[in-house]
DRENDO-1510 file (C-alpha; in Angstrom, 1 decimal, always signed):
<recs>
REC; n; res; u; v; w
REC; 1; MET; +0.0; +0.0; +0.0 .
REC; 2; TYR; +1.2; +3.5; -0.9 .
REC; 3; GLU; +1.8; +5.5; +2.2 .
REC; 4; PHE; +0.4; +8.9; +3.0 .
REC; 5; ASP; +3.8; +10.1; +4.2 .
REC; 6; LEU; +3.6; +13.0; +6.6 .
REC; 7; SER; +7.3; +13.6; +6.3 .
REC; 8; LYS; +6.6; +15.0; +2.9 .
REC; 9; PRO; +5.7; +18.7; +3.6 .
REC; 10; TYR; +2.7; +18.8; +1.1 .
REC; 11; CYS; +1.3; +15.6; +2.8 .
REC; 12; TYR; +1.8; +17.1; +6.2 .
REC; 13; TYR; +0.0; +20.3; +5.3 .
REC; 14; PHE; -2.8; +18.4; +3.6 .
REC; 15; ASN; -3.2; +16.5; +6.8 .
REC; 16; GLU; -3.2; +19.7; +8.9 .
REC; 17; ILE; -5.8; +21.5; +6.9 .
REC; 18; SER; -8.0; +18.4; +6.9 .
REC; 19; LYS; -8.2; +18.8; +10.7 .
REC; 20; ILE; -9.8; +22.3; +10.2 .
REC; 21; PRO; -13.4; +22.4; +9.0 .
REC; 22; HIS; -13.3; +24.5; +5.8 .
REC; 23; GLY; -16.5; +24.2; +3.9 .
REC; 24; SER; -17.7; +27.2; +1.9 .
REC; 25; TYR; -18.7; +30.1; +4.1 .
REC; 26; ASN; -16.8; +28.4; +7.0 .
REC; 27; GLU; -13.3; +29.4; +6.0 .
REC; 28; LYS; -12.2; +31.7; +8.8 .
REC; 29; ALA; -10.4; +29.1; +10.8 .
REC; 30; ILE; -8.3; +27.9; +7.8 .
REC; 31; SER; -7.8; +31.5; +6.7 .
REC; 32; ASP; -6.4; +32.3; +10.1 .
REC; 33; TYR; -4.2; +29.2; +9.9 .
REC; 34; VAL; -2.7; +30.3; +6.6 .
REC; 35; ALA; -2.2; +33.9; +7.9 .
REC; 36; ASP; -0.6; +32.6; +11.1 .
REC; 37; PHE; +1.7; +30.4; +8.9 .
REC; 38; ALA; +2.9; +33.6; +7.2 .
REC; 39; LYS; +3.3; +35.5; +10.4 .
REC; 40; LYS; +5.4; +32.8; +12.1 .
REC; 41; ARG; +7.8; +32.8; +9.1 .
REC; 42; ASN; +8.0; +36.6; +8.8 .
REC; 43; LEU; +6.5; +36.5; +5.4 .
REC; 44; LYS; +4.6; +39.6; +4.2 .
REC; 45; TYR; +0.9; +38.8; +3.9 .
REC; 46; VAL; -2.5; +40.3; +3.5 .
REC; 47; GLN; -5.7; +38.9; +5.0 .
REC; 48; ASP; -8.7; +40.8; +3.6 .
REC; 49; GLU; -12.2; +41.3; +5.0 .
REC; 50; ALA; -13.5; +38.4; +2.9 .
REC; 51; MET; -10.8; +36.1; +4.5 .
REC; 52; ASN; -8.7; +35.7; +1.3 .
REC; 53; VAL; -5.0; +35.6; +2.1 .
REC; 54; ILE; -2.1; +36.6; -0.1 .
REC; 55; ILE; +1.4; +35.6; +1.0 .
REC; 56; TYR; +4.5; +37.1; -0.6 .
REC; 57; LYS; +7.9; +35.5; -0.8 .
REC; 58; GLU; +11.0; +37.2; -2.2 .
REC; 59; ALA; +12.9; +35.7; -5.2 .
REC; 60; SER; +15.6; +33.2; -4.4 .
REC; 61; LYS; +19.2; +34.0; -5.2 .
REC; 62; GLY; +19.8; +34.5; -9.0 .
REC; 63; TYR; +16.1; +35.2; -9.6 .
REC; 64; GLU; +15.9; +38.7; -8.3 .
REC; 65; ASP; +15.4; +40.2; -11.8 .
REC; 66; SER; +12.8; +37.6; -12.9 .
REC; 67; LYS; +9.2; +38.6; -13.3 .
REC; 68; PRO; +6.9; +37.7; -10.3 .
REC; 69; LEU; +4.8; +34.6; -10.4 .
REC; 70; LEU; +1.3; +34.2; -9.0 .
REC; 71; LEU; +0.2; +30.9; -7.5 .
REC; 72; GLU; -3.4; +30.5; -6.4 .
REC; 73; ALA; -5.8; +27.9; -4.9 .
REC; 74; HIS; -9.1; +28.1; -3.0 .
REC; 75; MET; -9.4; +27.2; +0.7 .
REC; 76; ASP; -13.0; +26.1; +0.7 .
REC; 77; MET; -14.3; +22.6; -0.1 .
REC; 78; VAL; -17.6; +21.0; -1.1 .
REC; 79; CYS; -19.2; +19.3; +1.9 .
REC; 80; GLU; -21.0; +16.2; +0.8 .
REC; 81; LYS; -21.5; +13.0; +2.8 .
REC; 82; ASN; -23.2; +9.7; +2.7 .
REC; 83; LYS; -26.6; +9.5; +4.5 .
REC; 84; SER; -25.1; +7.0; +6.8 .
REC; 85; SER; -22.4; +9.4; +8.0 .
REC; 86; ASP; -22.8; +11.5; +11.1 .
REC; 87; HIS; -19.9; +13.8; +10.2 .
REC; 88; ASP; -20.5; +17.4; +11.2 .
REC; 89; PHE; -18.7; +19.6; +8.6 .
REC; 90; MET; -18.9; +22.6; +10.9 .
REC; 91; LYS; -16.7; +21.0; +13.6 .
REC; 92; ASP; -15.3; +17.6; +12.8 .
REC; 93; PRO; -12.0; +16.9; +11.2 .
REC; 94; LEU; -11.9; +14.8; +8.0 .
REC; 95; ASP; -11.3; +11.1; +8.6 .
REC; 96; LEU; -8.5; +10.4; +6.1 .
REC; 97; GLU; -7.7; +6.9; +4.9 .
REC; 98; VAL; -5.7; +5.2; +2.1 .
REC; 99; ILE; -7.9; +3.0; -0.1 .
REC; 100; ASP; -7.2; +0.7; -3.0 .
REC; 101; GLU; -3.5; +0.7; -2.4 .
REC; 102; GLU; -2.7; +4.3; -3.5 .
REC; 103; TRP; -5.7; +6.6; -3.1 .
REC; 104; LEU; -6.3; +9.1; -0.3 .
REC; 105; SER; -9.9; +9.4; +0.7 .
REC; 106; ALA; -12.1; +10.5; +3.6 .
REC; 107; ARG; -14.5; +8.1; +5.3 .
REC; 108; GLY; -18.1; +8.8; +4.3 .
REC; 109; THR; -17.4; +12.4; +3.1 .
REC; 110; THR; -15.8; +14.5; +0.4 .
REC; 111; LEU; -12.0; +14.7; +0.8 .
REC; 112; GLY; -11.5; +18.3; -0.1 .
REC; 113; SER; -8.6; +17.6; -2.4 .
REC; 114; ASP; -10.4; +20.2; -4.5 .
REC; 115; ASP; -8.6; +22.4; -3.6 .
REC; 116; GLY; -6.7; +21.1; -0.6 .
REC; 117; TYR; -3.9; +19.9; -2.7 .
REC; 118; GLY; -3.3; +23.4; -4.1 .
REC; 119; VAL; -3.3; +24.9; -0.6 .
REC; 120; SER; -0.9; +22.3; +0.7 .
REC; 121; TYR; +1.4; +22.7; -2.3 .
REC; 122; MET; +1.7; +26.5; -1.7 .
REC; 123; LEU; +2.3; +26.1; +2.0 .
REC; 124; SER; +5.0; +23.5; +1.2 .
REC; 125; ILE; +6.7; +25.8; -1.3 .
REC; 126; LEU; +6.5; +28.8; +1.0 .
REC; 127; ASP; +8.1; +26.8; +3.8 .
REC; 128; ASP; +11.0; +25.5; +1.8 .
REC; 129; ASP; +13.9; +27.9; +1.5 .
REC; 130; THR; +16.0; +25.5; -0.6 .
REC; 131; LEU; +13.7; +26.0; -3.7 .
REC; 132; VAL; +14.7; +28.3; -6.5 .
REC; 133; HIS; +12.0; +30.6; -7.8 .
REC; 134; PRO; +11.1; +34.2; -8.8 .
REC; 135; SER; +9.3; +36.3; -6.3 .
REC; 136; LEU; +6.0; +34.6; -5.4 .
REC; 137; GLU; +2.5; +35.9; -4.8 .
REC; 138; CYS; +0.6; +33.0; -3.3 .
REC; 139; CYS; -3.2; +33.7; -3.2 .
REC; 140; PHE; -5.5; +31.6; -1.0 .
REC; 141; THR; -9.2; +32.4; -1.7 .
REC; 142; VAL; -12.5; +31.6; -0.1 .
REC; 143; GLU; -16.0; +30.8; -1.4 .
REC; 144; GLU; -14.8; +29.5; -4.8 .
REC; 145; GLU; -17.3; +26.6; -4.7 .
REC; 146; VAL; -20.3; +28.8; -4.1 .
REC; 147; GLY; -19.9; +31.3; -6.9 .
REC; 148; MET; -16.3; +32.7; -6.7 .
REC; 149; GLY; -17.3; +35.0; -3.8 .
REC; 150; GLY; -13.8; +35.4; -2.5 .
REC; 151; VAL; -11.9; +36.1; -5.6 .
REC; 152; SER; -14.5; +38.5; -6.8 .
REC; 153; ARG; -13.8; +40.7; -3.8 .
REC; 154; LEU; -10.0; +40.6; -4.1 .
REC; 155; ASP; -8.1; +43.9; -4.4 .
REC; 156; THR; -6.3; +43.1; -7.7 .
REC; 157; SER; -3.9; +46.0; -7.2 .
REC; 158; LEU; -2.2; +43.8; -4.6 .
REC; 159; PHE; -0.8; +41.7; -7.5 .
REC; 160; LYS; +2.2; +42.6; -9.6 .
REC; 161; ALA; +2.5; +39.3; -11.4 .
REC; 162; ARG; +1.3; +38.9; -15.0 .
REC; 163; ARG; +1.8; +35.1; -15.1 .
REC; 164; MET; +0.0; +32.6; -12.9 .
REC; 165; ILE; -0.2; +28.9; -12.1 .
REC; 166; SER; -3.7; +28.0; -10.9 .
REC; 167; LEU; -3.5; +25.1; -8.6 .
REC; 168; ASP; -7.1; +24.1; -9.1 .
REC; 169; GLY; -6.7; +21.7; -11.9 .
REC; 170; GLY; -5.9; +18.0; -12.2 .
REC; 171; GLY; -4.8; +15.1; -14.4 .
REC; 172; GLU; -1.1; +15.5; -13.8 .
REC; 173; VAL; -0.3; +16.0; -17.5 .
REC; 174; GLN; -3.2; +18.3; -18.3 .
REC; 175; THR; -3.7; +22.0; -18.2 .
REC; 176; ALA; -6.9; +24.1; -18.8 .
REC; 177; THR; -6.9; +26.7; -21.5 .
REC; 178; SER; -10.2; +28.3; -20.8 .
REC; 179; SER; -13.2; +27.9; -18.4 .
REC; 180; SER; -16.8; +28.8; -18.2 .
REC; 181; GLY; -18.4; +31.8; -16.6 .
REC; 182; GLY; -21.8; +31.5; -15.0 .
REC; 183; CYS; -24.3; +32.5; -12.3 .
REC; 184; ASP; -26.8; +31.0; -9.8 .
REC; 185; ALA; -30.5; +31.3; -10.4 .
REC; 186; MET; -32.4; +31.3; -7.1 .
REC; 187; GLN; -36.0; +30.4; -7.6 .
REC; 188; TYR; -38.7; +30.9; -5.0 .
REC; 189; VAL; -41.9; +28.9; -5.5 .
REC; 190; PRO; -44.7; +30.3; -3.3 .
REC; 191; VAL; -46.8; +27.6; -1.5 .
REC; 192; ASN; -50.0; +27.7; +0.6 .
REC; 193; TYR; -51.0; +25.0; +3.0 .
REC; 194; THR; -54.3; +23.4; +4.0 .
REC; 195; ASP; -55.4; +20.8; +6.6 .
REC; 196; ASN; -54.7; +17.2; +5.8 .
REC; 197; SER; -56.7; +14.0; +6.6 .
REC; 198; SER; -55.0; +11.7; +4.0 .
REC; 199; GLU; -52.3; +9.1; +4.4 .
REC; 200; THR; -48.7; +10.4; +4.3 .
REC; 201; TYR; -45.9; +9.0; +2.2 .
REC; 202; LYS; -42.2; +9.5; +1.7 .
REC; 203; LEU; -40.7; +9.3; -1.8 .
REC; 204; SER; -37.0; +8.7; -1.7 .
REC; 205; ILE; -34.6; +8.9; -4.7 .
REC; 206; SER; -31.2; +7.4; -4.0 .
REC; 207; GLY; -28.4; +5.4; -5.6 .
REC; 208; LEU; -27.4; +8.1; -8.1 .
REC; 209; SER; -23.6; +8.8; -8.4 .
REC; 210; GLY; -23.7; +12.6; -8.6 .
REC; 211; GLY; -20.6; +14.4; -9.6 .
REC; 212; HIS; -19.2; +17.8; -10.5 .
REC; 213; SER; -21.7; +19.8; -12.5 .
REC; 214; GLY; -19.0; +21.3; -14.6 .
REC; 215; GLY; -16.9; +18.2; -15.5 .
REC; 216; GLN; -19.7; +15.6; -15.6 .
REC; 217; ILE; -22.9; +17.3; -16.7 .
REC; 218; HIS; -22.6; +15.8; -20.2 .
REC; 219; MET; -22.5; +12.2; -18.9 .
REC; 220; GLU; -26.3; +11.7; -18.7 .
REC; 221; LYS; -26.2; +11.2; -14.9 .
REC; 222; GLY; -29.5; +11.2; -13.1 .
REC; 223; ASN; -30.5; +14.3; -11.2 .
REC; 224; SER; -32.4; +13.3; -8.1 .
REC; 225; ILE; -34.5; +16.5; -7.9 .
REC; 226; LYS; -35.7; +16.2; -11.5 .
REC; 227; THR; -36.2; +12.4; -11.0 .
REC; 228; ALA; -38.3; +12.9; -7.9 .
REC; 229; VAL; -40.6; +15.4; -9.6 .
REC; 230; ARG; -40.8; +13.2; -12.6 .
REC; 231; VAL; -42.0; +10.3; -10.4 .
REC; 232; LEU; -44.7; +12.6; -8.8 .
REC; 233; LYS; -45.8; +13.8; -12.3 .
REC; 234; LEU; -46.1; +10.3; -13.6 .
REC; 235; LEU; -48.0; +9.2; -10.5 .
REC; 236; GLU; -50.5; +12.0; -11.2 .
REC; 237; LEU; -50.8; +10.9; -14.9 .
REC; 238; LYS; -51.6; +7.4; -13.6 .
REC; 239; GLY; -54.5; +8.8; -11.7 .
REC; 240; ILE; -52.9; +9.2; -8.3 .
REC; 241; LYS; -54.3; +12.3; -6.5 .
REC; 242; LEU; -51.5; +13.7; -4.3 .
REC; 243; ASN; -50.5; +16.8; -2.4 .
REC; 244; THR; -46.9; +17.7; -1.6 .
REC; 245; VAL; -45.8; +18.5; +1.9 .
REC; 246; SER; -42.1; +19.1; +1.4 .
REC; 247; ILE; -39.2; +18.4; -0.9 .
REC; 248; GLU; -35.5; +18.3; +0.0 .
REC; 249; GLY; -32.7; +17.4; -2.3 .
REC; 250; GLY; -29.1; +18.1; -3.1 .
REC; 251; LEU; -26.4; +19.7; -1.0 .
REC; 252; LYS; -24.4; +22.0; -3.3 .
REC; 253; ARG; -25.5; +23.9; -6.4 .
REC; 254; ASN; -22.3; +22.7; -8.3 .
REC; 255; ALA; -22.8; +19.1; -7.5 .
REC; 256; ILE; -25.3; +16.9; -9.5 .
REC; 257; PRO; -27.7; +15.9; -6.7 .
REC; 258; ARG; -27.7; +12.3; -5.7 .
REC; 259; GLU; -30.6; +12.1; -3.3 .
REC; 260; CYS; -34.0; +13.7; -2.9 .
REC; 261; ASP; -36.9; +13.1; -0.5 .
REC; 262; VAL; -40.5; +14.2; -1.0 .
REC; 263; ILE; -43.2; +14.0; +1.6 .
REC; 264; PHE; -46.7; +13.8; +0.1 .
REC; 265; THR; -50.2; +12.8; +1.0 .
REC; 266; SER; -52.8; +10.8; -1.0 .
REC; 267; ASP; -56.1; +8.9; -0.5 .
REC; 268; ASN; -55.3; +6.5; -3.3 .
REC; 269; ASP; -54.5; +2.8; -2.5 .
REC; 270; TYR; -51.0; +2.3; -1.3 .
REC; 271; GLU; -50.6; -0.8; -3.5 .
REC; 272; ASP; -51.4; +1.2; -6.6 .
REC; 273; ILE; -48.8; +3.9; -5.6 .
REC; 274; ILE; -46.1; +1.2; -5.1 .
REC; 275; LYS; -47.0; -0.6; -8.3 .
REC; 276; TYR; -46.7; +2.6; -10.4 .
REC; 277; ALA; -43.5; +3.6; -8.6 .
REC; 278; LYS; -41.9; +0.3; -9.5 .
REC; 279; GLU; -43.0; +0.7; -13.2 .
REC; 280; ILE; -41.3; +4.1; -13.2 .
REC; 281; LEU; -38.1; +2.7; -11.6 .
REC; 282; LYS; -38.0; +0.0; -14.3 .
REC; 283; ASP; -38.0; +2.7; -17.0 .
REC; 284; LEU; -35.3; +4.7; -15.1 .
REC; 285; LYS; -33.1; +1.7; -14.8 .
REC; 286; THR; -33.3; +1.2; -18.6 .
REC; 287; GLU; -32.7; +4.9; -19.3 .
REC; 288; LEU; -29.7; +5.2; -16.9 .
REC; 289; GLU; -28.3; +1.7; -17.5 .
REC; 290; PHE; -25.0; +2.9; -18.7 .
REC; 291; SER; -24.7; +6.2; -16.8 .
REC; 292; ASP; -26.3; +5.8; -13.4 .
REC; 293; ALA; -27.5; +2.2; -13.0 .
REC; 294; GLY; -27.8; +2.4; -9.2 .
REC; 295; VAL; -30.8; +4.7; -9.3 .
REC; 296; ASN; -33.5; +3.7; -6.8 .
REC; 297; VAL; -37.1; +4.8; -6.1 .
REC; 298; GLU; -38.8; +4.0; -2.9 .
REC; 299; VAL; -42.2; +5.0; -1.5 .
REC; 300; ASN; -43.0; +4.3; +2.1 .
REC; 301; LYS; -45.7; +5.2; +4.5 .
REC; 302; THR; -44.6; +7.7; +7.2 .
REC; 303; ASP; -46.1; +9.6; +10.1 .
REC; 304; LYS; -49.3; +11.4; +9.2 .
REC; 305; VAL; -48.9; +15.2; +8.8 .
REC; 306; SER; -51.5; +17.7; +9.9 .
REC; 307; ARG; -51.2; +19.9; +6.8 .
REC; 308; HIS; -50.1; +19.7; +3.2 .
REC; 309; MET; -49.7; +22.1; +0.3 .
REC; 310; ASP; -53.1; +22.9; -1.4 .
REC; 311; ASP; -53.9; +21.7; -4.8 .
REC; 312; GLU; -52.8; +24.9; -6.6 .
REC; 313; SER; -49.4; +25.0; -4.8 .
REC; 314; THR; -48.8; +21.3; -5.5 .
REC; 315; ARG; -49.6; +21.6; -9.2 .
REC; 316; ARG; -47.4; +24.8; -9.5 .
REC; 317; LEU; -44.4; +23.1; -7.7 .
REC; 318; ILE; -44.5; +19.9; -9.6 .
REC; 319; ASP; -45.2; +21.4; -13.1 .
REC; 320; TYR; -42.7; +24.2; -12.7 .
REC; 321; ILE; -39.8; +21.8; -11.9 .
REC; 322; TYR; -41.0; +19.2; -14.3 .
REC; 323; LEU; -40.8; +21.7; -17.2 .
REC; 324; SER; -37.6; +23.4; -16.0 .
REC; 325; ILE; -34.6; +22.9; -18.3 .
REC; 326; ASN; -31.7; +21.0; -16.7 .
REC; 327; GLY; -28.4; +19.4; -17.7 .
REC; 328; PHE; -26.4; +19.5; -20.9 .
REC; 329; GLN; -27.5; +22.1; -23.4 .
REC; 330; HIS; -24.8; +22.9; -26.0 .
REC; 331; ARG; -21.5; +21.5; -27.0 .
REC; 332; SER; -18.6; +23.4; -28.7 .
REC; 333; MET; -18.2; +22.8; -32.4 .
REC; 334; ALA; -14.7; +24.2; -32.2 .
REC; 335; ILE; -13.2; +22.1; -29.3 .
REC; 336; GLU; -13.9; +18.4; -29.4 .
REC; 337; GLY; -15.7; +17.1; -26.3 .
REC; 338; LEU; -16.3; +20.5; -24.6 .
REC; 339; THR; -19.6; +21.3; -23.1 .
REC; 340; LEU; -20.5; +24.9; -24.0 .
REC; 341; ALA; -23.6; +25.4; -21.9 .
REC; 342; SER; -25.4; +23.6; -19.1 .
REC; 343; LEU; -27.7; +24.0; -16.1 .
REC; 344; ASN; -27.7; +22.1; -12.9 .
REC; 345; ILE; -30.7; +22.1; -10.6 .
REC; 346; GLY; -28.5; +21.4; -7.6 .
REC; 347; VAL; -30.4; +22.2; -4.4 .
REC; 348; ILE; -34.1; +22.3; -3.4 .
REC; 349; ARG; -35.4; +23.1; +0.1 .
REC; 350; THR; -38.9; +23.7; +1.6 .
REC; 351; GLU; -39.0; +26.9; +3.8 .
REC; 352; ASP; -42.3; +27.8; +5.4 .
REC; 353; ASP; -44.3; +29.5; +2.6 .
REC; 354; LYS; -41.9; +28.8; -0.3 .
REC; 355; VAL; -39.8; +26.2; -1.9 .
REC; 356; VAL; -36.3; +27.4; -2.8 .
REC; 357; ILE; -34.5; +26.0; -5.9 .
REC; 358; GLN; -30.9; +26.8; -6.7 .
REC; 359; THR; -29.8; +26.3; -10.3 .
REC; 360; MET; -26.3; +26.8; -11.5 .
REC; 361; ILE; -25.8; +28.1; -15.0 .
REC; 362; ARG; -22.5; +27.6; -16.9 .
REC; 363; SER; -21.2; +28.8; -20.2 .
REC; 364; ALA; -18.1; +30.2; -21.7 .
REC; 365; LEU; -20.4; +32.5; -23.8 .
REC; 366; SER; -22.1; +35.3; -21.9 .
REC; 367; SER; -24.9; +35.2; -24.4 .
REC; 368; TYR; -25.7; +31.6; -23.5 .
REC; 369; VAL; -25.7; +32.5; -19.8 .
REC; 370; ASP; -28.2; +35.2; -20.6 .
REC; 371; GLU; -30.3; +32.9; -22.7 .
REC; 372; MET; -30.6; +30.2; -20.0 .
REC; 373; LEU; -31.3; +32.7; -17.4 .
REC; 374; ASN; -34.0; +34.3; -19.6 .
REC; 375; ASN; -35.5; +30.8; -20.1 .
REC; 376; ILE; -35.8; +30.3; -16.4 .
REC; 377; LYS; -37.3; +33.7; -15.9 .
REC; 378; THR; -39.9; +33.2; -18.6 .
REC; 379; LEU; -41.1; +29.9; -17.2 .
REC; 380; ALA; -41.1; +31.3; -13.7 .
REC; 381; LYS; -43.3; +34.2; -14.8 .
REC; 382; VAL; -45.9; +31.8; -16.1 .
REC; 383; PHE; -46.0; +30.0; -12.8 .
REC; 384; GLY; -45.8; +33.0; -10.5 .
REC; 385; VAL; -42.3; +32.0; -9.3 .
REC; 386; SER; -39.8; +34.7; -8.4 .
REC; 387; VAL; -36.1; +34.5; -9.6 .
REC; 388; GLU; -33.0; +36.1; -8.3 .
REC; 389; ASN; -29.7; +36.1; -10.2 .
REC; 390; LYS; -26.7; +35.8; -7.9 .
REC; 391; GLY; -22.9; +35.5; -8.1 .
REC; 392; ARG; -22.2; +36.0; -11.8 .
REC; 393; TYR; -18.6; +35.5; -12.6 .
REC; 394; PRO; -16.6; +35.8; -15.9 .
REC; 395; GLY; -15.3; +33.1; -18.1 .
REC; 396; TRP; -11.6; +32.6; -19.1 .
REC; 397; ASN; -11.1; +32.9; -22.8 .
REC; 398; TYR; -8.5; +30.8; -24.7 .
REC; 399; LYS; -5.2; +32.4; -25.8 .
REC; 400; ALA; -3.3; +30.8; -28.5 .
REC; 401; GLU; +0.1; +32.0; -27.2 .
REC; 402; SER; +1.3; +31.1; -23.8 .
REC; 403; ASP; +4.9; +31.1; -22.6 .
REC; 404; LEU; +3.8; +29.2; -19.4 .
REC; 405; ARG; +2.2; +26.4; -21.5 .
REC; 406; ILE; +5.5; +26.1; -23.4 .
REC; 407; LYS; +7.4; +25.8; -20.1 .
REC; 408; LEU; +5.0; +23.3; -18.6 .
REC; 409; ASP; +5.2; +21.1; -21.7 .
REC; 410; LYS; +9.0; +21.2; -21.5 .
REC; 411; VAL; +9.0; +20.4; -17.8 .
REC; 412; LEU; +6.6; +17.4; -18.3 .
REC; 413; HIS; +8.9; +16.0; -20.9 .
REC; 414; GLU; +11.9; +16.3; -18.7 .
REC; 415; VAL; +10.4; +15.2; -15.4 .
REC; 416; LEU; +7.7; +12.6; -16.5 .
REC; 417; GLY; +8.6; +11.9; -20.1 .
REC; 418; LYS; +5.1; +13.0; -21.1 .
REC; 419; GLU; +3.5; +15.6; -23.3 .
REC; 420; LEU; +1.2; +18.3; -22.1 .
REC; 421; VAL; -2.5; +17.8; -22.8 .
REC; 422; CYS; -4.4; +21.1; -23.2 .
REC; 423; GLN; -8.1; +21.0; -22.4 .
REC; 424; ALA; -10.8; +23.6; -22.3 .
REC; 425; THR; -13.1; +23.0; -19.3 .
REC; 426; HIS; -16.8; +23.6; -18.7 .
REC; 427; GLY; -16.0; +24.0; -15.0 .
REC; 428; GLY; -15.8; +27.4; -13.5 .
REC; 429; LEU; -12.3; +28.6; -12.5 .
REC; 430; GLU; -11.0; +31.6; -10.7 .
REC; 431; CYS; -8.8; +32.1; -13.7 .
REC; 432; GLY; -11.5; +34.2; -15.3 .
REC; 433; VAL; -11.2; +36.8; -12.6 .
REC; 434; PHE; -7.4; +36.8; -12.6 .
REC; 435; ALA; -7.3; +37.0; -16.4 .
REC; 436; SER; -9.3; +40.2; -16.2 .
REC; 437; ILE; -6.5; +41.9; -14.2 .
REC; 438; SER; -4.5; +42.4; -17.4 .
REC; 439; GLU; -4.8; +41.6; -21.1 .
REC; 440; ASP; -1.3; +40.1; -21.0 .
REC; 441; MET; -2.0; +37.8; -18.1 .
REC; 442; ASP; -0.5; +34.3; -18.9 .
REC; 443; ILE; -2.2; +31.5; -17.0 .
REC; 444; VAL; -1.9; +27.7; -16.8 .
REC; 445; SER; -3.6; +25.3; -14.4 .
REC; 446; TYR; -2.0; +22.2; -13.0 .
REC; 447; GLY; -2.6; +19.5; -10.4 .
REC; 448; PRO; -2.5; +15.8; -9.6 .
REC; 449; VAL; -5.0; +13.1; -10.5 .
REC; 450; GLN; -8.2; +13.2; -8.6 .
REC; 451; LEU; -11.5; +11.3; -9.1 .
REC; 452; ASP; -15.1; +11.8; -8.2 .
REC; 453; ILE; -14.6; +15.3; -6.7 .
REC; 454; HIS; -17.6; +16.9; -5.0 .
REC; 455; THR; -18.9; +13.4; -3.9 .
REC; 456; PRO; -18.1; +11.2; -0.9 .
REC; 457; ASP; -16.2; +8.9; -3.3 .
REC; 458; GLU; -13.6; +11.8; -3.9 .
REC; 459; ARG; -10.1; +10.5; -3.9 .
REC; 460; LEU; -6.6; +11.8; -4.6 .
REC; 461; ASN; -3.9; +9.6; -6.2 .
REC; 462; LEU; -0.9; +9.6; -3.9 .
REC; 463; PRO; +1.8; +8.7; -6.5 .
REC; 464; SER; +0.4; +11.5; -8.7 .
REC; 465; PHE; +0.4; +13.9; -5.7 .
REC; 466; ASP; +4.1; +13.3; -5.4 .
REC; 467; ARG; +4.9; +13.6; -9.2 .
REC; 468; ALA; +2.8; +16.7; -9.7 .
REC; 469; TYR; +4.7; +18.4; -6.9 .
REC; 470; LYS; +8.0; +17.6; -8.5 .
REC; 471; VAL; +6.7; +19.1; -11.8 .
REC; 472; LEU; +5.5; +22.3; -9.9 .
REC; 473; VAL; +8.8; +22.8; -8.2 .
REC; 474; ARG; +10.6; +22.4; -11.6 .
REC; 475; MET; +8.2; +24.9; -13.1 .
REC; 476; LEU; +9.2; +27.5; -10.5 .
REC; 477; LYS; +12.8; +27.0; -11.5 .
REC; 478; GLU; +11.9; +27.4; -15.2 .
REC; 479; CYS; +10.2; +30.7; -14.5 .
REC; 480; LYS; +13.4; +32.7; -14.3 .
</recs>
């Protein structure tokens, strides 16, 4: 078994930050840790009001005349866990383990290698005075996973560098050349309640694999929220009269939701409801056979509730979500395999007199973001649903010429004997904001092999973690 060796500084720091809860909006503790790291080493640093941290390190001997280099990573992580897990992301450390011989994982939860590896790499570099490098500006941001909230509040005048390595990538031999912009569409479905005398049921959608809504939205994975509403709609079409009580699904707007629970009431025969649910599950199994075969639909009796949504509210809720666009929308005709536009209905919650839906919109083209947002607003107007646009962030446009890409390709050949693979990504990256600092900003992304990020199956390949660090250190040397 490959060891998670804490004598390696980047492993040590990954282990240390894993002890600190650092989900999005809960980054103060890790931000303070990074700031304290700089303070103890007498490194110049800035910790802004948003809790972003920038640490500066002077050039090593012989590199004093070199242009500065910006390294960046985000400190927050996506907090997803299995239903069986009692982990509290607000206070519990991650429970790290090595699985399948060489993969670092966290028991029952996301690992946070996105972007813990980048944070640990930068801390390791800043702590090593034997490395050769130009002057460094190491930027640790917050709220990346929830709409780039931290980087959007950065004072960009604090950066002199016009070349940057984003440590929010992956694949070991890959670099991103562009990324999507996007925004969140918050939808508020009004609901009214009335007294209930009917039997109460719980519809549960489970077994879906989920995944990153940027990198895996094109893979025809099931969306638990859309699936739950589809089951309700098809039950209605089979003659089942039902009223919704609540609907809860998804944890993060940028993760394809894996589970969803709906409480509803009905006077129809329980056996009929079960029979139709099984028929629907059979169809879902066929449709998702090659993309999400674990899908499961269960309907069980539960404790009777005293009230449920009235008929109008139930129809509005079901029909609005049933008709809402979701998933893959457009592919690039210029770059093979690139998703150009998508939506992810990622989170749904019932809150007193409304149901709140959070949809993440992504596209490298601003016009597509506008179009998808307008689609949501048009449908919402028909159903009396209000929409709020939040957290819009820019895309990162492709540049044909990049000195850093040339250097990275050279280093990969020399260190790993491999060629650089350039990929445009549908994911959102902070690179878009940094690219807007200056027209001549040169950016590459880089990182080790990671799988199933944003899910409890997230894992980091430890041999790749080692190799990618060697490549990064060599890149610093090449940036003279």
